[in-house]
ZATI-844016 format. One record per atom (N, C-alpha, C): z, x, y. Coordinates in steps of 0.001 Angstrom, whole numbers, plus 500000, padded with zeros to 6 digits. Atoms other than C-alpha are relative to their C-alpha. Layout:
// ZATI-844016
ZXY...
***
This chain:
// ZATI-844016
499385501243499512948278065199809118498985498861499891500911501126500155946709061856808204499753499296501312500339500714498767944844060055810969499885498510499775500075501432500260944867056661809266501323499357500374498801500677499513947308054161810645500103498640499326499879501273500720948729051121808771499595498813500846500381501132499156948219048817811755498485499915500121501457499994499932944566049905811956499402499374498750500514500589501241943997049021808299500244498502499986499674501423499964945739045678808835499025499258500907500935500638499078943558044900811841498621499888499382501312500055500635940450045756809835499926498853499002499986501115500948941467043277807139499933498663500733499993501252499240942138040604809756498599499644500454501306500310499435938736040928811369498938499839498930500924500243501087936960041099808041500070498548499539499815501375500441938355037636807369499588498972501046500398500937498967937214036126810674498694499321499616501209500747500312934621033392810238498851500544500820501180499499499312931241034899811108498947498910500049501008501044499832928754032418812530498630500600499768501324499487500316925323032998811035498996499526501034501008500314499000922558033176813623498642500356499428501322499751500552918978032794812378498935499248500757501118500605499293915611031944813853499391498878499160500623501145500671914331028466812917498486500074500161501455500030499842910599027804812415499629499550501412500356500265498614908876027736815822499402498609500162500591501264499567908178024372817399499962500021501511500080500052498549907413023337820976501391499873500597498655499965499437910485024166823068500090499110501223499748500819498818912028021905825699501438500221500441498646500006499483915078021912827955500427498555500141499557501393500042916982018693827338501396499927500595498740500128499283919784017610829662500876498894499423499006501034500340922955015771828692500112499064501199500018500966498895923081012534830720501192499055500016498906500967500073926185010603829648501237500546500711498846499483499262928958011138832250501334499723499320498768500313500720931524009696829848500221500912498799499915499164501183930894012359827204499544499244498763500418500671501224930269011520823555499677500997498909500353499201501176928773012838820344498662500702500214501190499181499779926199015630820443498783499397499301501142500453500798924002014051817731499489498610500377500462501328499576923574010712819548498930500175501072501123499802499095920154010624821209500194499354501350499825500716498740921266008150823884500764500826501033499253499148499069923461010855825396499122501034500682500898498955499525920415013014826166498820499402500759501182500446499252917517012727828591498841499777499041501124500328500870914563011044826927500414499471498657499527500556501263916751009869824071499856500925498810500217499067501107916131013003822010501108501040499948498995498966500210918797015278820568499298501357499969500632498682500021917932018975821246499907500558498580500224499443501327916454020646818178500075501513499973499877498563500218916136024168816831499352500838501089500742499222499013913633025320819450500348499617501428499713500534498669915191023477822389501220500665500641498824499607499237917650024352825123500818498753500295499075501084499668920652022050825319500697500376501299499499499647498674921675021884828948500982498937500494498989500882499420924836020425830495500082500320501491500061499758498557924597019996834275500714498932500819499280501028499258926721016955835172501194500609500736498944499448499166929317017532837866501392499550499647498660500466500366932204015733836162500387500538498623499568499522501316934323016885833196499612499028498892500347500826501150933093015644829821500487500684498721499651499515501322934152015986826186498863499656499049501116500181500923931463016467823559500463500420498612499610499702501376932044016311819814498767500134499123501071499837500978929920017289816831500301499147498777499860500745501251929329015011813858499353500745498838500640499153501003927369017684812003499716501343500656500340498693499455926297021272812391498806499883500941501057500022498995924012022003815367499382501383500098500716498752499749921331024656815839499011499756501125500916500078498870919572025107819183499486501398500332500505498719499544917497027815820802500935500597501050499089499540498956919776028023823845500987498888500336499008500931499485922904026393825263500335500447501416499737499672498604923322026266829053501025499016500558499051500791499224926397025037830912499751500408501443500472499650498664924966024933834419501157500095500991498989499883498945926885025847837543500435498623500472499446501287499607929185022962838475500353499101498842499706500835501174929340021515834930501339500400499382498692499781500625932583021162832971499981499311498643500191500534501353932297020742829191501112500493499084499070499651501074934943020626826470499340499627498692500738500181501251933374021067823030500977499924498828499200500199501204935057019671819915499049500126498814501005499759501036933000021220817152500545499863498588499417499972501342935426021261814208499653498728499214500002498762500788934753021391811358498626500654499929501392499572500068931171022277812230499739501220500884500451498862499208929234025173813746498953499553501003501101500122499055927137025187816880499373501388500099500671498712500105924620027969816354498837500033500975501068499825499019922299029259819083499135501166499554500883499073500700919223031088817818499313501037500876500848499157499164917587032756820832500452501451499976499692498579499884917362036526820720499198500651501120500770499471498882915046036906823737500702499740501320499238500345498805917291035260826349501463499844499609498614500298500377921028034781826555500069498673499256499932501219500784921704032267823820500891498963500645499065500893499321924676030785825661500206500528501410499747499650498609924914030792829445500971499002500593499038500842499305927929029446831324500023500474501452500158499599498608927246029515835067498698500739500187501329499393499995923535030087835526499549500481501374500516499653498676922786030141839260501132499949501021498988499948498947924626030676842534500490498606500358499401501289499667927042027855843329501435500227500420498594499926499603930359027295845050500910499439498932499221500624501071931477025372841959499723500721498690500240499266501254931967027291838706499573499081498871500271500690501260930670026263835325501162500291499050498868499832500897933288025712832650499658499473498619500180500404501390933079025592828867501283500311499245498839499802500858936076025065826615499629499661498573500169500269501421935821025398822854501361499560499478498720500541500438938612023077821704500213500186498504499901499817501449937814023481818009498618500324499467501277499697500628935107024610815609499526501407500312500556498660499908932771027581815765498751500001500872501168499824499151930272028736818381499484501413499787500562498685500252927880031575817593498624500156500622501289499703499396924926033250819308499766501505499927500246498572499858923174036588819664500684500521501263499445499567498722924203036836823319500668498817500692499312500997499187926685034909825465500264500635501364499845499490498645926768035306829254500807499011500823499235500789499040929353034024831720499698500543501394500353499555498655928216034139835378498732500822499983501251499279500233924552034998834898499424500609501276500640499511498789922980035282838346501031500261501095499111499715498882924482036603841560500437498705500664499454501202499390926752033989843112500430498951499010499578500945501039927280032166839813501364500397499463498703499750500626930698031808838193500066499213498697499859500638501300931190031074834509501384500201499439498647499961500564934529030221832917499950499427498594499953500480501383935070029882829176501399500199499446498683499934500622938207029188827178499874499543498557499961500373501413938721029124823420501433499619499670498680500500500354941652026945822461500258500112498515499895499935501450940943026971818749498612500239499447501296499754500608938191028034816399499544501433500205500525498643499892935895031059816527498839500046500984501002499765498957933628032489819214499322501312499652500677498785500414930963034975818247498713500241500751501264499541499418928246036890820072499626501248499213500231498929500958926746039065817364499394501239500637500584498839499347924872041291819802500772500388501261499373499625498741926445041100823262500664498798500653499257501007499255929070039110825144500271500592501378499878499499498635928942039527828933500892499056500792499092500775499154931816038336831104499778500465501437500403499579498663930329038523834595498766500864499922501247499241500061926656039522834500499640500484501410500183499708498575925301039521838067501016499221500821498967500801499346927892036859838946501368500342499458498618499793500425931544036423838039500278499218498721499664500658501246932979035548834654501465500103499659498617500016500479936338034577833203500016499443498589499890500464501378937147034267829513501452500128499576498639499988500527940490033313827970499993499415498593499891500508501368941532032665824392501465499888499633498622500249500411944702031238822860500047499748498497499800500226501428946138030928819359499580498574499633500403498993500980944594030313816897498517500357500138501397499665499762941320031589818364499629501318499320500557498793500582939116034202816705498771500385500821501112499532499188936793036240818917499410501221499295500619498940500791934317038435817047498598500235500543501262499755499304931440040065818921499443501372499632500596498685500134929033042968818846500509500900501108499578499258498817929267044582822269500572499024501011499407500834498958931490043188825031499986500789501300500063499381498683930804043997828676500659499082501018499286500761498976933182042821831385499596500563501363500543499598498691931643042932834895498828500950499805501192499203500295928170044111833910499182500317501240500777499777498797926672043829837408500790500750501052499328499169499004927429046102840356500849499192500974499219500850499093928729043157842425500788498944499245499352501031500822930237041186839552501480500279499817498590499913500362933832040468838630500161499337498636499780500558501321934920039909835059501456500078499599498608500063500427938240038879833580500041499418498599499884500459501383939031038548829862501461500109499592498584500034500376942465037506828632500164499441498603499720500417501367943695037222825057501479499657499893498630500495500117946818035215824309500223499551498561499663500346501398948098035239820712498756499705499173501259500222500710944568035517819323499571501278499295500607498858500672942380037822817289498695500324500704501168499591499223939721039813819128499408501251499372500629498828500598937189042220817662498596500219500515501378499636499677934014044070818589499511500982498944500597499059500951931631045885816270499415501201500725500539498920499177930307048023819119500948500228501171499166499579498886931553049114822540500644498817500723499323500905499074934057047279824739500044500708501340500062499396498669933304048040828384500717499097500990499258500760498994935763046887831017499671500605501359500530499430498770934170047316834423498796500863499681501192499221500324930699048327833272499328500516501278500528499600498684929210048300836784500810499386501138499195500682498993931540045926838648501478500207499771498538499936500110935259045162838621500441499111498850499633500744501200936624044126835239501431500214499582498621499943500484940021043361833717500069499428498595499720500475501361941079043004830083501509499937499864498546500184499993944565041571829642500473499323498709499315500622501133946857040749826717501338499487500519498766500574499459949658038360827658501041499695498940499056500213501101951191037591824278499442500662498752500349499246501196951084039062820784498580499704499556501392500138500411947528039704819649499649501141499068500540498967500875945591041653817043498573500292500426501307499614499520942542043609818133499419501103499131500725498932500663939930045736816442498683500202500715501182499790499181937232047299818578499352501340499684500671498717500025934680050050818711500446500831501177499627499187498844934639052574821559500375499139501204499541500719498819936456051443824720499704500858501222500329499295498761935139052412828150500515499159501157499385500701498872937155051441831224499528500673501291500598499387498817935314051994834514498817500853499592501091499292500653931938052901833042499103500760500980501000499364499148929369053577835764500547500253501406499577499666498638929592054942839320500231498714500797499653501174499210931305052391841560500719498922499234499319501004500820932756050422838652501501500268499983498546499882500127936475049743838251500458499080498877499521500795501123938160048572835073501478500207499759498566499947500309941713047768833988500268499360498654499422500591501206943311047221830598501484499832500256498607500320499708946675045506831001500608499340498763499363500512501215948665045115827781501439499642500348498701500458499525951617043018828890500943499618498878499160500453501092952879041997825492499575500683498719500202499307501260952934043058821869498573499863499507501377499998500469949528044042820570499855501054498915500388499027501018948206045739817473498503500217500163501378499737499599944962047397818486499479501206499233500693498920500692942766049464816173498679500217500723501125499779499103940146051063818378499262501282499647500755498761500095937456053710818509500407500937501123499726499070498911937201056420821144500326499228501275499541500654498777938839055590824487499637500865501200500297499314498750937532056516827937500547499150501146499426500698498847939576055522830991499483500709501253500684499341498897937331056333833935498891500874499459501140499226500479933888057390832684499295500645501199500517499577498702931818057684835875500712499244501128499307500820499029933863054985837631501493500229499978498537499923499956937565054228837968500586499120498898499398500750501092939700053137835036501509500078500013498544500066500092943300052060834496500382499404498653499461500524501253945175051550831230501503499880500149498576500282499889948622049927831321500484499427498671499476500458501285950614049526828097501499499786500140498596500327499897953963047754828040500716499923498667499380500116501311954563047196824333498895499923498962500973500101501072952864047036820951499491501347499547500563498797500604950721049549819101498514500066500266501424499752499820947339051027819977499647501254499219500406498875500831945627053300817442498533500291500244501373499616499704942504055125818587499412500829498883500651499308501106940037056298815971499195501208500424500742498845499517938498059009818144500779500686501101499350499323498890939220061160821147500199499032501158499737500799498806940583059751824409499848500895501213500212499234498776939544060890827881500384499162501203499595500647498751941034060023831263499276500725501137500869499408498963938570060607834160499061501015499348500823499140500844935904061970831865498933500771500770501108499362499300933057062728834286500399500408501415499722499629498608933071064524837661499828498799500937500048501112499057933772062053840459500701498753499529499324501177500545935592059603838209501492500048500300498557500110499813939189058393838469500582499253498801499364500658501129941480057513835588501507500091500066498535500019500014945114056487835293500476499238498782499394500625501172947125055702832164501506500001500188498541500105499932950705054444832198500504499331498733499384500535501216952674053944828974501459499716500318498641500395499647955879051999829546500665499256498845499445500635501183956677050942825993498991500018498877500889500029501139955232050579822524499641501392499525500430498711500537953362053338820735498481500086500027501431499745499913949920054870821156499689501206499125500381498936500927948179057005818538498541500383500255501359499486499839945121059188819143499709500919498826500266499231501215943520060549815979499347501344500300500585498718499613941726063324817883500643500458501308499409499420498789942205064948821285500237498939501068499758500781498787943626063414824464499714500931501164500460499149498915941889064809827547500269499307501333499649500558498697943195064244831082499270500802501075500797499312498988940792065048833911498759500648499438501199499442500599937786065689831687499799499494498586500294500356501382936395065474828166500562501076499083499549498972500942936970067560825064499403501361500315500716498746499796934552070184826350499819500410501451500306499665498609934277070016830154500923499255500953499162500692499005936287069164833279499279498801500579500574501222499448935777065799834934500578499667501355499507500491498730937396063764837683501506500079500117498563500029499726940889062921838888500691499123498960499341500729501079943005061941835889501499500172500024498541499962500068946688061072835586500466499180498809499430500682501169948654060117832473501507500070500136498542500052499868952282058965832726500606499292498797499219500605501075954614058311829813501393499745500543498694500377499465957643056400831089500958499530498914499197500485501127958865054827827831499064499818498822500832500128501178957654054306824279499653501360499435500365498734500637955804057021822399498488500147499928501404499718500283952449058705822043499931501093498946500274498979501006951079060724819151498562500456500174501339499425499872948113063049819538499805500940498816500178499213501211946843064401816238499084501200500232500771498835499600944572066837818062500694500692501158499486499251498854944987068717821338500178499088501202499805500600498692946497067335824520499475501004501014500688499074499097944170068899827079500056499433501419499921500424498610944796068714830830499164500964500833500926499186499214941998069940833109500507500168501433499557499590498666942142071221836687500331498824500907499728501172499168942057067738838277500845498976499243499188500898500814944374066272835658501479500329500096498549499824500020948109065767835460500595499062498963499273500789500999950302064581832599501471500016500382498590500132499635953758063283833570500781499394498838499119500510501062956365062918830841501336499662500654498800500466499310959076060816832471501046499431499047499103500584500983960594059175829380499238499778498710500653500225501277959886058222825794499857501287499217500166498851500892958727060629823075498534500346499835501351499487500195955675062772822445499941500759498686500309499213501192954261064059819177498566500496500165501327499466499702951334066379819881499794501301499233500268498822500825949658069034817747500000501282500823500033498822499137948939071478820581499671499553501415500214500302498590948633071621824368499125501081500607500915499078499349945856073201826406499913499606501476500016500253498563946285073391830201498952500920500612501200499249499655942952074452831667499699499885501489500559500005498657941711075429835120500933499527501091499046500511499019944890074399836940500652498696499594499385501235500484945923071401834831501507500127499874498538499991499976949590070412834885500576498975499032499153500908500766952025068894832417501400500153500554498685499953499363955304067988834115500962499067499282498954500796500623958494066773832461501045499662501047499022500434499002960921064741834548501396500483499625498602499645500218964505065871834965500805498748499694499164501146500328967271063668833661501282500432499346498702499663500591970755063480832176499909500465498557500162499611501399969460063899828618498725500828499868501140499105500114967196066861827914499003499474498985501070500337500927963851066071826329499520501292499337500505498844500738962424068402823695498498499853499820501439499944500231958734069260823830499774500846498758500235499293501246957827070162820272498517499933499655501416499927500321954314071317819492499726501357499373500311498733500653952517074114817683499885501125501015500201498941499007951432076058820747499549499392501311500418500408498667950732075820824451499133501113500587500875499057499317947762077540826058500001499653501492499891500229498555948233077935829826499048500958500712500993499221499263945364079114832008500645500546501276499286499425498864947360081391834309499059500373501140500924499521498973944311082721836126499574498902500963500431501114499156943505079257837479501154499080500403498854500720499454947032078083838218500539498868499157499469501081500844947840075860835232501513500127499863498528500017500001951472074823834868500542499010498968499150500869500814953828073434832256501386500058500613498704500063499319956926072335834163501012499315499086498968500565500869959851071889831765501111499320500789498917500528499169962165071029834658501340500379499375498726499647500641965619070808832986499963499673498512500196500346501408964208070239829493499709501250499177500163498894500938963538072390826440498684499869499240501228500012500798960621073309824167500225500726498690500007499352501310960129074206820529498543500155499583501389499693500321956835075905819663499952500581498600499936499676501422956045076205815970498918500955499523501088499120500447952897078352815894499502500851501167500360499137498885952904080888818696500852501260499929499214498766499976954375084277819609500984499981501163498989499943498946957491084982821624499478500747501218500510499210498872955681087564823738499085499175500893500879500850499192953071085007824846500815499028500832499165500955499277955720082473825787500756500706501115499299499236498967957705085134827654499085500298501180500933499690498910954599086087829634499745498783500868500183501229499234954138082445830663501215499720500888498787500219499211957763082221831821500068501018501140499969498964498964957556085536833710499040499653501130500981500370498979954429084331835508500528498884500883499499501133499221956025081053836570501234500383500816498772499603499304959352082678837506499681500779501269500518499325498808957477084947839910501100500745500755498955499210499373960390087272840553501250499224500350498809500808499737962916084433840742499762498827500916500287501117499092961204082073843182499419498779499319500573501085500793959575079947840474498842499299500746501144500545499268956371079516842472498667500335499340501241499592500640953825080934840026499537499021498942500494500820501120951641079318837337500651500441498701499464499633501305952768079275833725500972498970499473498967500846500585955794077882831930501199500036500926499019499944498935958109076964834788501023498891499968498921500976499920961004074829835894500279499660501456499645500458498660961360072798839075501510500020500188498537499992499895965076072519838322500524501395500293499571498632499718965426076309838279499644500375501436500408499668498634963510076576841551500914499365501033499207500736499019965700074005843270501499500073499750498570499867500264969067074906841718500651500700501191499481499501498718971276075525844795500393501475499998499511498623500048972641078873843612499036500956499300500992499173500696969508080153841823500596500640498748499257499442501133971650080574838722499481499525498649500545500506501262969503078839836099498574500488499819501306499456500344966298079783834327499524499384498701500476500348501337964250079327831157500192501205499093499800498943500978965485081425828280499050499830498828500941500016501128963267082346825317500631500734498824499472499399501225964503082997821779499047499778498838500652500193501285962796083569818473500893499117499147499205500875500848963877081002815912501017500756499171499086499206500815965425083725813755501198500479500823498897499588499127967487084960816726500964498842500238499157501175499750968724081457817456500836499660498774499282500328501228969662080832813837501164500960499777498947499010500219971660084066813712501114499880501037499013499977498923973411083638817062500745498689500176499419501308499669974084079907817255500879499425498909499239500566501104975472079157813813499563498603499615500531501309500364973337076014813534498494500126499771501433499949500275969840075251812276499233498903500732500680501022499208969033072523814801500042500371501474500129499753498569967908072722818417499594498678500640500223501329499420968158069541820448499688498970498919500180500948501084968336067689817136498831500283499091501173499673500813965214069339815684500289501225499146499781498881500908965311071638812657499179501210500435500632498769499519964494075244813547499604500881498816500458498993500960962425077666811457500021501367500674499874498646499464962679081425811856498800500391500864501215499621499270959080081682813130499813499212501297500126500793498772959588079095815886500359500839501228499581499433498722959887080050819542500656498872500796499229501011499289962524078156821537500109500365501472499850499807498560962654077707825307501058499017500483498915500856499550965784076378826984500261500200501488499511499945498620966695075496830548501503500188499952498579499690500126970091077101830923500402500995501085499492498983499072972252079572832866499389501356499665500247498588500267971152083145833295501192500537499222498918499400500773973143085001830664500392499236498760499634500791501184973404082222828074499170500495498818500822499321501008972164084502825319499787499182498740500082500729501269972852082155822387499663498515500179500409501386499713971747078878824065501107498989499709498921500970500202975179077281823834500331499251501288499853500745498764974930076075827428501042500543500960499004499424499096977509078392829031499978501527499869499880498543500028978182082035829843501446500342499642498637499642500433981147083604828039500033501449499513499778498620500447982520086783826489498904500474499053501027499606500967979957086784823661498713500437500696501224499650499283977112086916826164500120501380500634499810498684499416978604089941827884499976501093498935500082499036501107979001091691824522498540500303499690501412499805500352975290091151823852499262500791501083500710499236498966974100092403827248500469501450500016499526498612500065976326095483826940499324500737498848500674499390501152974855096157823500498530500271500323501401499826499643971352095649824818499805501135500988500102498930498998971955097964827788500231501371499365499647498708500596973576100736825735498985500470498968500934499631501071970897100615823022498544499829500423501367500101499448967861100136825285499178498929499291500676501112500651966955096784823772499321499115501042500649500971499111964909093956825232500138498616499379499933501369500504964641090209824831501210499263500526498945500850499438966777087315826039501320500175499267498768499902500780969307087623823190500771501256500335499364498709499736970002091212824209500257500233501484499649499884498600970470090522827917498850500209500963501158499843499107966931090843829285499667498638500598500072501364499501967272087700831379498817499759500944501217500172499210964318088361833694498746500294499184501088499832500964962169089126830611498993501064500433500907498939499573960764092333832072499904501136498991500107499016501070961209094283828835501100501026499956498896499055500005964389096176829681501260499337500529498712500503499514968082095500830261500521500996501027499524499115498942969259096917833592500937499242500933498999500627499131971515096150836549499531498657500548500489501313499557969218093292837613500455498898499054499555500998500972970158091481834409501504499756500109498563500195499757973852092115835074500223499146501244499905500843498807973338090616838512499825498537499632500308501391500347971847087478836977501122499355499191498924500592500808974572086955834382501274499869500836498804500099499162977304087710836930499887498856501000500206501110499074975795085278839409500265498664499305499821501255500727975650082518836802501451499791499590498611500120500446979163083271835501500905499607501172499200500352498835980618083095839019499718498580500481500309501392499644978783079856839777500680499062499019499372500814501042979978078445836474501515499975500163498544499894499861983537079621837232500496499491501344499596500462498679983522078364840815500509501098500898499476498861499234984143081850842225498923500716500804501079499321499308980833082628843930500390500372501432499625499697498612982274082404847448500961501183500059499065498869500040985067084823846507499268501294499658500792498816500319982484087182845025499307500531501248500644499589498757980613087222848314501019500622500949498946499441499155983890087848850131500374501405499538499711498668500538984498090800847815499030501032500561500989499055499497981252092393848935500135500211501508499738499817498582982343091911852529501244500836500247498821499159499863985382094042851825501296499235500054498789500803499971987893091240851430501105500663499185498841499443500702991381092339850422500615499014499024499462500992500941991911089168848352500051500592498606499877499440501348993088089965844828498831499571499101501044500292500999990439090148842087500720499555498742499158500518501071992244087908839632499298498946499159500766500908500855989436086013837884499025500836499180500896499195500845987348087296834935498628500229500624501332499852499419984077086632836753500014501012501139499900499055498900985253088611839797500249501413499483499738498690500577986563091458837671498713500651499500501267499459500499983127091823836064499119500469501148500779499584498834981457091953839470500516501332500526499411498754499517983844094657840573499619501174499106500344498939500944983211096689837436498539500398500119501438499708499970979432096367837685499588500609501331500283499382498708979384097191841390500391501476499974499558498614500096981330100355840631499079500811499090500826499283500978979110101241837656498581500232500500501417499918499635975691100553839186499781500335501467500100499583498626976394101118842835499219499057500890500631500766498935974358100010845818498877499103499498501106500814500511971369098766843805500477498672499451499428501237500540973513096234841980500427499076501126499483500821498909975167095056845181498868499327500773501123500575499276971889094576847017499289498918499169500663500987500865970360092765844025500819498723499896499153501194500087973329090444843753499859499162501272500099500734498749973178089537847430498602499407500187501362500533499896969397089121847231499809498777499113500118501147500908969860086683844359500648498749500547499343501152499386972084084450846497498986499284500887501006500739499236970041081653848119500000500370501477500133499811498549968713082182851638500714498857500718500041498718499281969929082545854289501231500872499763498726499289500155973358083661853039499782501420499525500195498685500582972107086551850943499441500995500986500637499079499066969857088061853617500967500427501093499038499680498955972550087852856280501045500981499484498947499136500534975079089470854012499493501393499699500536498668500248972757092318853032500048500826501277499967499294498727972476093238856708501431500349500405498617499769499564976191092850857331500748500960499102499289499161500950977088094935854306499678501478500126500421498601499923975443098180855425501172500966500110498858499045499915978694099876856548500807500048498718499215500060501233980468098681853404499308500784498885500737499299501044977704100044851151500076501506500197499908498574499712977736103405852923501380500533499631498637499592500305981506103564852588500213500164498508499824499927501455981387102824848860499234501197499443500791498889500501978640105425848351500710501324500273499283498775499667980684108092850161501204500207499083498828499868500867983742107290848071499595500489498620500430499543501324981742107757844886499593501467500010500480498625499947980329111095846099501106501007500289498908499101499614983670112484847221500555500740498788
***
């Protein structure tokens, strides 16, 4: 299966075309910090706008510290050592069609919000290009830096920090181009960082960290194209990060970690996200991760791990698919502290591995969902669970005996309280008349007369699992004469398997299986109460097929059948009736022995 995605290739072309601002070191001269002094704004290259009448040069720091909003335009390209928008300053830069290049590689080249202040620093790039090695918003504790790109390109070739020790906010709107090396949102333990992209292009050549040490948010509000390296949401201990994709996005990304050592949240409402590596939710012990997909499509080229990494368990991880689709070209792995909830939408996954108590649960609903994958490994010894609920499964590379063993473990004698391949719907069905049946693909093809199962083409080597009535041997959704023919054949010829009437999958067809099919047939026919009355010795006529079968089987199998039937009826009715039936059972036994 190819792991390349057309949207990923498109995003790569887009970001290859983004204007890259060249950053180079000018010949060293004596450096100075030169302050802008004109409160009315003006042109950057006019010396009268600067303290001392000198325009900042290659080795100088251009500093804006006035407390009123100003607009500054460029009449030519500018190269400085550093650019500082001090706390309390408000600058709108009109650079087009020129570049403002900041050369420093020893200090943050661009700082917006340098020191603690109740008033934030603000920088808006209205047009043109701004480039530096490093850009920092909210440098020191107590500082707040706000930057907005309305048009043009914004580049930090090494690192862009939104909230260093202080707080930072960055927003971009069409037609902005954001192209950086590494991006860290909330880099400090007490910092807050917020980055929002609105109809723009955003790319990183290295990692994108949302909540590196503090609290960070990355949000997409309208259609955007993104191309990034590895994504880490909630990186270090105590950090919290959120990715909130509210609108259509095409995102080509590297490996994804939602909750590394900290807490991470990923919310996707629409669009496409294609990951070029593995994805982990709550990767390290002590971490927390939550992913909710409520639309769009997500593609993982390698494994998706919930509650750990590809090789080891981690923290508390939860993944919910409510709408849209996900594709996992590797293994969907759920560890002991992980849970995957499939509530809606579609899943395409190569294989499933539930380890150490991990759970994959499918929600019940009016339309059955089909879980189709190559195989499912369930760690029974540690309590792992795949809960099909009232849904079905198609496994393309496994054995029927393994799947049966998983169902038997979960069924746990009929109570559905064990680990394995289970069904909450079967456990809570009022009459205990439903279960998970297991058929080999070849059996289904021969018995059903169709080559599709829940709309999916069936191969002979497949293993099919269906939530259905006890006794529905051919998976047609009901119990009828054909099913009784098959169980009789299975009983008389000592066969096994669901198709032959082994409905509890214990390897043999016996009176317990007749109990199960009779129970389901009477529930389906609406005659269960009359069946119970029959066992109480009622003189009512036996004039329904389901009741006639009960009468025949009670006569053929005797007391064991009767007790098993009553035991299969939900508590407390069954238990009470077993006690009340003692005289009746003795009477029937005496009549047979006479």
